[in-house]
Structure formats: structure tokens, C-alpha cells
C-alpha angles and dihedrals in degrees: 000000000000122000092243086075092061105027125107106246120240093244090060094052132092105228136168131220121238092239092061120094129259086243091062091046094050093048091052092049094049095044096049096038094238126155092211141002130223115240111216133170110196104306094340121102106218100176137272138279128212137196092239092051092051090054093045092049092050091055089046092049096065088225112148098203116063094196091057090048091053092061089073115109120256093236090076094055106032110113136186117198093181138034120252120259124230121250090243091059114121115249088236088061093046088057091052089050090053091053094047096048106031096222133150096225136008121221118236127211134173127239091281088055090249112154111254104171140279141288115223131202089241095055091047093050091050091056090048091053090048100041096046093037091234092165092053125097113281128215119191118200131184118217140163093202108050099178096044095043094045092056092056093040093052089050094053091046092048092051090048090057096238121146114229111220099176142002126194133175129210133182107227090194095236116123094312094307114151131199115224113198114196125185117201141182106223134145089219109024091160088069090051091053092053091047090054091048092050089054092056097260111150101233107190102180140000126201120187123229117281125225 
């Protein structure tokens, strides 16, 4: 999946131009309840400005009057601590960029570097929840023969009519024992758990689906 599928388009964003004042930027940030605001000139992403950054720069400036300081143009205080990503970037790569740069959103541009929108942490996490089925029922199983056990487990789940949304394997570090975590969509996952147990499967834990 490309980030263009989960980004907030530029037309849906509230932005500010670099030639506007810090006062205008701060007013928008406070009124809208934002942490930061994208700075965009036409189709060019300039950077972003945040409430905290404005206050920090006022203290550093030595200016005694805050209102006078706020008359400065945004262009002198907009900053960008990471490069924009392209709209054809994979969601997985965007996730890595978030972890590397510790930002609240990532600007998105097209191949001609025209600003297209932003990807937020929220939109990315929503995709992760959906793709990995993290809200679905979870069945945790212990096994010392991953491949052999998995074949039998999948057959039981298939016959039960459940839909598998994610499978993960972890080495618990105890005499070759491995933990198999299976997420399933099922109207009655408890019955599936009992069926697995009746077939000799070592179900360690069961977590029902979350809303």
C-alpha cells in the first residue's frame, strides 16, 4: 500500500504561508487545537511551525515584548527536521521514517516535489491495526514443532470456518519452544479455542476481539 492511500490531502489541511506572521500561525494553532502547522507556499512544502517552537524562539530572541515578536514572518521560524516522502512510498517505509525521526506527521510530495498532503501517526496506526488484525480475537499457542503444528492448526481453523487475519511466531527461549500468535475473525472464537484444545493443541492464552 502506498502512502497516498492513507494521507490527508493538501486540500483538506489547514496550512499557513511563509509570509504570514507568527501571530497568525499561533492563532490558528490555538483555535484549532493543533500541535504544529504545515507551512506551504503554493505547491511547495516549506516546513512546519509549532506553538512550543514559537515560545522557545521568543525566549531565545531576547525580545521583551511578545506581541512585537509575533509580528515576525513565519518564514524565519519554519523548520523541517526530515525530508518529505513521495506519495508512492510504501506504508512500511513511512512507518520506519516515523520511528527514525520522531515526528507527528510526515509531508508527502509527488515526483515533481509538489506538496500533496501529510501522513499522520494516527492514520498509520489505523492501517497497522487493520492489516495485522490487532483488534481481532487472539489465540496464543505453544509448540516445539512450528511447521508441523501450524499445518494441523490451520486445518482445524479452516474447518471451523474462521478467517485468519494474522499469524506471528516468537521464540520464547525455552528448550526450542515457540509461541504462535494467531488472530482470527470469528463470531464464536471461544468455540474455536475449545475445538483446538480437543485436538490436543496447547492453547496458552485466548483474548477476545476488541471493539
